[in-house]
C-alpha positions, 0 to 999 in steps of 0.5 A: 499500499502506497502511503501520501507523500508527506506521512511519517511513516516510522511514527505512524506506524510504530505508535498504530501498533503500540496503541493497537497492543494497549486496547487489544491488552486492555479490552480485549481484541474483539471489543476494539475498532480500527476506529478506536485505534486510530483515535487513540494514535491520533489518525481518522480511521481510514489513514490506518489502512495505509500502514495495515490491512486490517485489524487481523494483521495487527494482532498477528504481528505483534503476536508473531514480532513478540515471539520472533524477538523472543526466540531471537534474544535466548538464541543470541545468549550463551545458553552452554554448561550443564542442564541445571546451569543452562535451566537457571539461565532459561529461567532468569531470562524468559522473566526478565524478559517478560517483565515489560512486557505484560501487554505482549504476554496477555496477547500471545497467550489469552488472544490466540483464539481470535487468530484466521487459522493460517496465522495460528499455525505460525504463532502456534509454531513459533510458540512451539520453537521456544517450548523446544529450547526449553525441553531440551534442556530439561530432556539433556537433564533427565538423561544425564540424571541431574533432573528427575522429570517423568514427563519433559514434554509436559513438564516443559508446558507446566514451566512455562505457564509457571513462568509466564504467569509472573506477568498477571500479579508482579508490580514494580515497587512491590513487597518483591524486588524483581531479583527476589523474583527471579530467585523464588521462580529459580528456585521453584523451577530446580525443586520441580525438576528435583535438580 
């Protein structure tokens, strides 16, 4: 789609995505209209279509970008070492990455039902690729007997759910610091696998 001469794509495009993220997380995807997103950004509703073909594409791109960023940053880290060391890195990475991304986490887990079949398949494949990273750590620990796990796949899903849940309750300035939360969750994860 061509933009109008004089438009500020580098400002308006990101502003549209940020507004959509906030509104989808606050009100739910189904309750938010393109007109509402436009109003939040301060443009006419028709102007949105210069940046995105539709609301479904906005939702999909927000989810996809979040998951791709999550995976890319994890894979760029030094994650070598024995399974317990790698697990500790994963736990702290996952929680740390999500501390300031509550809206992204909400969308990635709660709005899957609103994706088209094709978009759902793409997002689900990205989620699985990320879960595979943790599953590989857990399988390595099971294989060398540093972890006691009856089912690696179930443990992977349980651990991801536990770690992701931090965004629901944690608030800066509360009873626990971020470092305290990281330490507590690492202890919980370690106990889950009897490390």
